[in-house]
C-alpha positions in Angstrom: -29.9 -24.6 67.4 -29.8 -27.9 65.6 -28.4 -27.1 62.2 -29.7 -30.2 60.5 -33.2 -30.5 61.9 -36.5 -28.8 61.2 -36.3 -27.1 64.7 -36.6 -23.3 64.4 -36.5 -21.4 67.7 -38.7 -18.4 67.9 -39.4 -16.6 71.2 -38.5 -19.6 73.3 -40.8 -21.9 71.4 -40.4 -24.5 68.6 -42.1 -23.1 65.5 -44.6 -25.4 63.6 -43.4 -26.7 60.3 -45.5 -28.0 57.4 -45.5 -31.8 57.0 -43.3 -32.8 54.1 -43.2 -36.4 52.8 -39.9 -37.7 54.1 -38.0 -34.8 52.6 -34.4 -34.2 53.8 -34.0 -32.4 57.1 -33.8 -28.7 56.5 -31.0 -26.4 57.6 -32.0 -23.9 60.2 -30.2 -21.1 62.0 -27.2 -22.1 64.1 -25.4 -20.4 66.9 -22.6 -18.0 65.8 -20.3 -19.3 68.6 -19.0 -22.8 69.4 -19.4 -22.2 73.1 -22.6 -24.1 73.6 -22.5 -23.9 77.3 -22.9 -20.1 77.1 -26.4 -20.6 75.6 -27.5 -23.2 78.1 -30.2 -21.3 80.0 -33.3 -23.2 81.2 -35.3 -20.1 81.8 -34.5 -18.7 78.3 -35.0 -22.1 76.6 -38.1 -23.6 78.1 -38.0 -26.6 75.7 -39.3 -29.8 77.4 -38.7 -33.0 75.5 -38.7 -36.6 76.5 -35.0 -37.1 75.6 -32.0 -34.9 75.2 -31.7 -32.6 72.3 -29.0 -30.0 71.6 -31.1 -27.1 72.7 -31.5 -28.6 76.2 -28.3 -30.6 76.5 -25.6 -28.9 74.5 -22.9 -30.7 76.3 -24.2 -34.0 75.2 -25.3 -33.3 71.6 -23.7 -31.2 68.9 -25.9 -29.0 66.6 -27.6 -31.3 64.1 -27.5 -34.4 66.2 -30.6 -36.4 67.4 -28.5 -38.7 69.5 -24.8 -38.4 70.5 -22.7 -38.6 67.3 -25.5 -39.3 64.9 -27.2 -36.5 62.9 -30.8 -36.2 62.0 -29.6 -36.4 58.3 -28.1 -39.8 58.9 -31.3 -41.1 60.4 -33.1 -39.8 57.4 -30.7 -41.5 55.1 -31.1 -44.8 57.0 -34.8 -44.7 56.4 -34.3 -44.1 52.7 -31.8 -47.0 52.5 -34.4 -49.3 54.1 -37.1 -48.0 51.9 -35.0 -48.8 48.8 -35.1 -52.5 49.9 -38.9 -52.5 50.3 -41.2 -53.3 47.4 -43.7 -50.7 46.1 -47.0 -50.3 47.8 -45.8 -51.6 51.1 -45.2 -50.5 54.6 -42.8 -51.3 57.5 -44.2 -51.3 61.0 -42.0 -51.3 64.1 -43.5 -51.2 67.6 -41.3 -49.7 70.2 -40.8 -51.0 73.7 -42.7 -50.1 76.8 -41.5 -49.5 80.4 -41.1 -52.8 82.3 -41.9 -53.0 85.9 -40.0 -55.2 88.5 -42.9 -54.9 91.0 -45.5 -52.4 91.8 -44.3 -49.0 90.8 -40.6 -50.1 90.6 -39.6 -49.9 87.0 -36.5 -51.0 85.0 -34.4 -48.5 83.0 -36.2 -48.1 79.7 -34.6 -49.9 76.7 -36.0 -48.9 73.2 -36.4 -51.4 70.4 -33.1 -51.0 68.7 -34.6 -51.3 65.1 -36.9 -48.4 65.8 -34.1 -46.5 67.5 -31.7 -47.1 64.5 -34.2 -45.6 62.0 -35.4 -42.7 64.1 -33.3 -41.9 67.1 -36.5 -41.9 69.1 -36.0 -43.1 72.7 -39.4 -42.8 74.3 -41.8 -45.7 75.3 -45.2 -46.7 73.9 -44.5 -45.6 70.3 -44.9 -47.1 66.8 -43.0 -46.2 63.7 -44.3 -46.8 60.1 -42.5 -46.3 56.8 -44.8 -46.3 53.8 -43.4 -46.9 50.3 -46.2 -45.8 48.0 -44.7 -46.8 44.6 -41.5 -48.3 43.2 -39.8 -44.9 43.5 -37.4 -45.1 46.5 -38.1 -41.6 47.6 -41.9 -41.9 47.4 -42.1 -42.6 51.1 -43.9 -41.3 54.2 -42.6 -41.6 57.7 -45.3 -41.8 60.4 -45.0 -41.9 64.2 -47.6 -42.8 66.8 -46.4 -41.4 70.1 -47.5 -40.5 73.6 -49.2 -37.1 73.6 -48.2 -34.2 75.9 -50.0 -34.4 79.2 -49.1 -32.0 82.0 -50.4 -34.3 84.7 -48.6 -37.4 83.5 -45.4 -35.5 82.8 -45.3 -34.2 86.3 -45.1 -37.7 87.6 -43.3 -39.6 84.8 -41.1 -37.1 83.1 -41.5 -34.9 80.0 -42.7 -36.2 76.6 -41.7 -34.8 73.2 -45.3 -35.2 72.0 -46.9 -35.2 68.5 -45.7 -31.8 67.4 -42.2 -32.5 68.8 -41.7 -35.7 66.9 -42.4 -33.8 63.7 -40.4 -30.7 64.4 -37.4 -32.4 65.9 -37.4 -36.0 64.6 -38.7 -35.2 61.2 -41.8 -37.4 61.1 -44.0 -36.5 58.1 -47.1 -37.4 60.0 -47.7 -38.0 63.7 -50.6 -39.1 65.9 -51.2 -40.0 69.5 -50.6 -43.6 70.1 -54.2 -43.9 71.1 -55.1 -43.3 67.5 -53.3 -46.5 66.3 -56.4 -48.6 66.0 -58.2 -45.9 64.0 -55.4 -44.9 61.6 -53.5 -48.2 61.0 -56.2 -50.0 59.0 -56.2 -47.2 56.5 -52.5 -47.5 56.0 -52.7 -51.3 55.7 -55.5 -51.0 53.1 -53.2 -48.8 50.9 -50.5 -51.5 50.5 -50.0 -55.1 49.3 -47.1 -56.0 51.6 -46.4 -55.3 55.3 -42.9 -55.7 56.8 -43.4 -56.7 60.5 -41.7 -58.8 63.1 -44.4 -61.0 64.5 -41.9 -63.5 66.0 -43.1 -62.7 69.6 -39.6 -62.5 70.9 -39.2 -60.3 73.9 -42.2 -58.6 75.5 -45.4 -58.6 73.4 -46.6 -55.0 74.0 -50.2 -54.0 73.7 -49.3 -52.0 70.6 -47.7 -55.1 69.0 -50.7 -57.2 69.9 -53.0 -54.6 68.2 -50.9 -54.5 65.1 -50.9 -58.3 64.8 -54.7 -58.3 65.1 -55.2 -55.6 62.5 -52.8 -57.3 60.0 -54.6 -60.6 60.6 -58.0 -59.1 60.2 -56.9 -57.4 56.9 -56.4 -60.9 55.5 -55.1 -59.8 52.0 -51.8 -58.4 53.0 -48.6 -60.5 52.5 -46.2 -60.2 55.4 -42.5 -60.4 55.6 -40.1 -60.0 58.6 -38.0 -56.9 58.4 -35.3 -58.3 60.6 -33.1 -59.6 57.8 -33.3 -56.3 55.9 -32.3 -54.3 58.9 -29.7 -56.7 60.0 -27.8 -56.4 56.7 -27.9 -52.6 56.9 -27.2 -52.4 60.7 -24.1 -54.6 60.6 -22.2 -52.2 58.4 -21.4 -49.1 60.4 -21.1 -45.6 59.1 -18.2 -43.3 59.9 -20.3 -41.6 62.6 -21.1 -44.9 64.2 -17.5 -46.1 64.1 -16.5 -42.8 65.7 -19.0 -43.1 68.6 -18.1 -46.8 69.1 -14.4 -45.8 69.2 -15.1 -43.2 71.8 -17.0 -45.8 73.9 -14.1 -48.2 73.6 -11.6 -45.6 74.5 -13.4 -44.5 77.6 -13.9 -48.2 78.6 -10.3 -49.1 77.9 -9.0 -46.3 80.0 -11.3 -47.4 82.9 -9.8 -50.8 82.8 -6.3 -49.3 83.1 -7.3 -47.5 86.2 -8.7 -50.7 87.6 -5.4 -52.5 87.1 -3.7 -50.1 89.5 -6.1 -51.0 92.4 -6.1 -53.9 94.8 -9.7 -55.0 95.0 -10.8 -57.6 97.6 -14.4 -58.1 96.4 -15.9 -58.7 93.0 -18.7 -56.2 93.6 -16.4 -53.3 94.4 -14.5 -53.9 91.2 -17.8 -54.1 89.2 -18.9 -50.8 90.9 -15.5 -49.1 90.2 -15.7 -49.9 86.5 -19.3 -48.8 86.2 -18.4 -45.5 87.9 -15.4 -45.0 85.6 -17.4 -45.8 82.4 -20.0 -43.1 83.4 -17.7 -40.5 84.8 -15.5 -40.9 81.8 -18.3 -40.0 79.4 -20.3 -43.1 78.7 -24.1 -43.1 79.3 -24.1 -46.4 81.2 -22.6 -49.9 81.3 -23.4 -51.7 78.1 -24.5 -54.9 79.9 -24.5 -56.7 83.2 -20.8 -57.2 84.0 -18.9 -60.5 84.6 -16.5 -60.1 87.5 -15.3 -63.6 88.2 -12.4 -64.5 90.5 -10.8 -67.9 90.7 -13.0 -70.8 89.8 -16.0 -68.4 89.3 -14.5 -67.6 85.9 -15.3 -71.2 84.7 -18.9 -69.9 84.3 -18.9 -68.0 81.1 -21.7 -65.6 82.1 -21.1 -65.4 85.8 -22.8 -62.2 87.1 -23.3 -62.7 90.8 -20.2 -60.6 91.4 -20.3 -61.1 95.2 -17.2 -63.2 96.0 -14.0 -62.2 97.8 -10.8 -62.1 95.8 -7.5 -63.7 96.9 -4.0 -63.0 95.8 -3.3 -66.4 94.3 -6.2 -66.1 91.9 -6.9 -64.3 88.6 -10.0 -62.2 88.0 -11.8 -62.4 84.7 -13.8 -59.2 83.9 -16.2 -58.8 81.0 -17.6 -55.3 81.3 -17.8 -52.1 79.1 -19.6 -48.8 78.5 -22.3 -47.7 76.1 -22.5 -44.3 74.5 -25.4 -43.0 72.4 -26.9 -46.4 72.4 -23.7 -48.0 70.9 -22.0 -50.7 72.9 -18.4 -51.5 73.5 -17.4 -55.0 74.8 -14.2 -55.7 76.6 -12.8 -58.7 78.5 -9.6 -58.7 80.4 -8.1 -61.2 82.9 -5.3 -60.3 85.4 -3.8 -61.6 88.7 -5.4 -60.2 91.8 -1.9 -59.9 93.3 -0.6 -57.8 90.5 2.0 -60.4 89.5 1.5 -63.4 87.2 2.6 -66.7 88.5 4.4 -69.0 86.0 1.3 -71.1 85.3 -0.9 -68.0 85.0 1.6 -66.3 82.7 1.7 -69.4 80.4 -2.1 -69.8 80.2 -2.6 -66.1 79.7 0.0 -65.9 76.9 -1.6 -68.8 75.1 -5.0 -67.0 75.0 -3.3 -63.7 74.0 -1.5 -65.4 71.2 -4.7 -66.9 69.8 -6.4 -63.5 70.0 -3.7 -61.6 68.2 -3.6 -64.1 65.4 -7.3 -64.0 65.0 -7.4 -60.1 65.0 -4.9 -60.1 62.2 -7.4 -62.0 60.1 -10.0 -59.3 60.4 -9.5 -57.7 56.9 -11.7 -57.9 53.8 -8.8 -59.0 51.7 -8.5 -62.2 53.6 -12.0 -63.2 52.4 -12.9 -64.8 55.7 -16.2 -65.1 57.6 -16.7 -64.9 61.3 -17.0 -68.7 61.3 -13.8 -69.0 59.3 -12.0 -67.0 62.0 -13.6 -69.2 64.7 -12.3 -72.4 63.0 -8.8 -70.9 62.8 -9.0 -70.0 66.5 -9.7 -73.7 67.3 -6.5 -74.6 65.4 -4.5 -71.9 67.1 -5.8 -72.9 70.5 -5.0 -76.6 69.9 -1.4 -75.7 69.1 -1.1 -73.5 72.2 -2.4 -76.2 74.4 0.1 -78.7 73.0 2.8 -76.1 73.7 1.6 -76.0 77.3 2.1 -79.8 77.6 -1.6 -80.6 77.4 -1.1 -83.5 74.9 -3.5 -85.5 72.8 -5.6 -82.5 72.1 -8.4 -83.1 69.6 -11.2 -80.8 68.4 -13.5 -82.0 71.2 -10.9 -81.3 73.9 -10.3 -77.8 72.5 -14.0 -77.0 72.5 -14.4 -78.3 76.0 -11.7 -75.9 77.3 -12.7 -73.1 74.9 -16.5 -73.7 74.7 -17.7 -70.4 73.2 -17.5 -68.7 69.8 -14.7 -66.4 68.8 -16.9 -63.4 68.7 -20.1 -61.7 67.4 -21.3 -58.5 65.7 -21.4 -55.4 67.9 -23.4 -52.2 67.6 -26.7 -51.0 69.2 -26.9 -54.5 70.8 -24.0 -56.3 72.5 -24.7 -59.3 70.4 -25.8 -57.2 67.5 -28.0 -58.3 64.6 -28.0 -62.1 65.3 -30.0 -62.5 62.0 -26.8 -61.6 60.1 -25.0 -64.8 58.9 -21.7 -65.7 60.5 -20.9 -67.6 57.3 -20.7 -64.6 55.0 -17.4 -62.9 54.4 -16.7 -60.0 56.6 -17.3 -56.6 55.1 -15.7 -53.1 55.3 -17.3 -51.3 58.2 -18.5 -54.4 60.1 -17.6 -54.4 63.8 -17.0 -57.7 65.6 -15.5 -58.9 68.9 -12.5 -61.2 69.0 -12.6 -63.1 72.4 -10.9 -66.5 72.7 -10.8 -68.0 76.1 -9.5 -70.9 78.1 -11.3 -72.5 81.1 -9.4 -75.3 82.9 -11.7 -77.3 85.2 -10.7 -78.9 88.5 -9.9 -82.3 86.9 -6.9 -84.6 87.2 -6.7 -84.7 83.4 -4.9 -81.4 83.7 -1.8 -80.2 85.6 -2.8 -79.0 89.1 -1.2 -75.6 88.6 -3.6 -74.9 85.7 -6.8 -76.0 87.3 -9.7 -73.7 88.2 -8.5 -70.9 86.0 -10.6 -69.0 83.5 -9.1 -66.5 81.0 -10.8 -64.5 78.3 -9.3 -61.5 76.3 -11.7 -59.5 74.2 -11.4 -56.5 71.9 -13.8 -54.8 69.4 -12.5 -54.8 65.9 -13.7 -52.7 63.0 -13.1 -54.4 59.7 -11.2 -52.6 56.9 -10.5 -53.5 53.3 -6.8 -54.3 53.9 -6.5 -53.3 57.6 -8.5 -53.3 60.9 -9.1 -50.9 63.7 -9.0 -52.0 67.3 -11.7 -49.8 68.9 -10.7 -50.9 72.4 -6.9 -50.6 72.0 -6.4 -48.5 75.1 -7.2 -51.4 77.5 -3.7 -52.9 78.2 -3.3 -56.7 77.7 0.4 -57.5 77.2 1.8 -59.1 80.3 4.7 -56.7 80.7 2.3 -53.7 80.4 -0.1 -55.1 82.9 2.6 -55.9 85.5 4.2 -52.5 85.0 0.9 -50.7 85.7 -0.2 -53.0 88.5 3.2 -52.8 90.3 3.3 -49.0 90.2 -0.1 -48.7 91.8 -0.9 -45.5 90.0 -2.0 -44.6 86.5 0.5 -43.6 83.8 0.1 -40.2 82.2 -1.8 -41.6 79.3 -4.4 -43.2 81.6 -5.2 -40.2 83.7 -8.5 -40.2 85.4 -9.9 -37.4 83.1 -13.4 -36.7 82.2 -14.0 -37.4 78.5 -16.9 -35.5 76.8 -18.8 -37.5 74.3 -18.5 -34.5 72.0 -14.8 -34.6 72.0 -12.7 -36.4 69.4 
């Protein structure tokens, strides 16, 4: 059983536990063997929850984890960390996302609000999370959840729900109610405080729960409000060891998938996109982290080209921006390579220019350099200007560089691909921060440029974890040196280190 949760298994049922005000998760009995598969017996463990837990998916979650790689204890510590930044007699309210429908009964894959997910690990729709801080004491806190109740009829059609008791027993909520009780219970919580932390920006879909919360806060009239986004952004941008480990695993799986793609000869963008999506998931990721860019030839001049429906010719390069996600954490990789498997002279020169810029920028990703993300971007413009001059593209000024390299050097990475946009790009990088480094060159079909350079787009991107006097490339497996790429592409098969093996998210 989970060794760092309040789950206690008795006679095939989860035992009730007393509500304790945000007390640390208790240790319960754990299996006496490491062979979790041996204990996976649906008939013996009739536990039905709305998302994986160790008891039902022991091959996905280790004992003590609420989501892959992240323990219930870490989620508890995150809530305490956030509470320490709240004033006394206040509450933080986060409304989760709902299922979105394309048309009729056709729904999109559910995506939880990442702030709620970060603090709870809860991944079910139509929910609200509240943290109440009753005094100036940082541990005088209550964690309340409003969730969908168990309902046999609804669950038969829509899937299992964890329910009110489950969110207490498994996810350590101190109090829990059906989400239908939100209008009755929330006014009492609001009356107890002087400040409410809430995101009323209206970005994204305004769910019914969020509309109700806004109405009740407005009707209260006396509460001061403050957006919680900046507090959570500063916390979320610094990754724990567990987060770095799961992001490293996602990067490793995704990087190996690219190496397998290099050995193939694809003739259509969609088949390459499908191949990578398959490899991400069969390799151990949950899904692709975002809609991929697979852009061949002049299609690569569009930074976010996602049609992925064109044919691929041997005299072109293909730019791919695709990667996998694991446990909610994203990786983000871009690679560009010749469809034929061999760089032409012009392709080689342009590619090497971008690679040179990327490697120089990655070397700046250390705390001791006292640089911000914007500082690195400004340096990348200088490096790119010099590389363009080396290629014979003369009279290069800042405007020219930004025309050919129009996007930013990178962004924060985590539960979102473009993680915590509220975090300032002008603050110095910190130990544990994860950013992408992704310079690019996009040469239009213009007589201003040599003909052999035209209609080529190149981007090279890796995920970099900042250290005090070093960095870690979380996506280092994905080959990018010209000699390595040509060697693998020419052999038409994977090297031993890139074997098409299944990687468990529990390994490593």
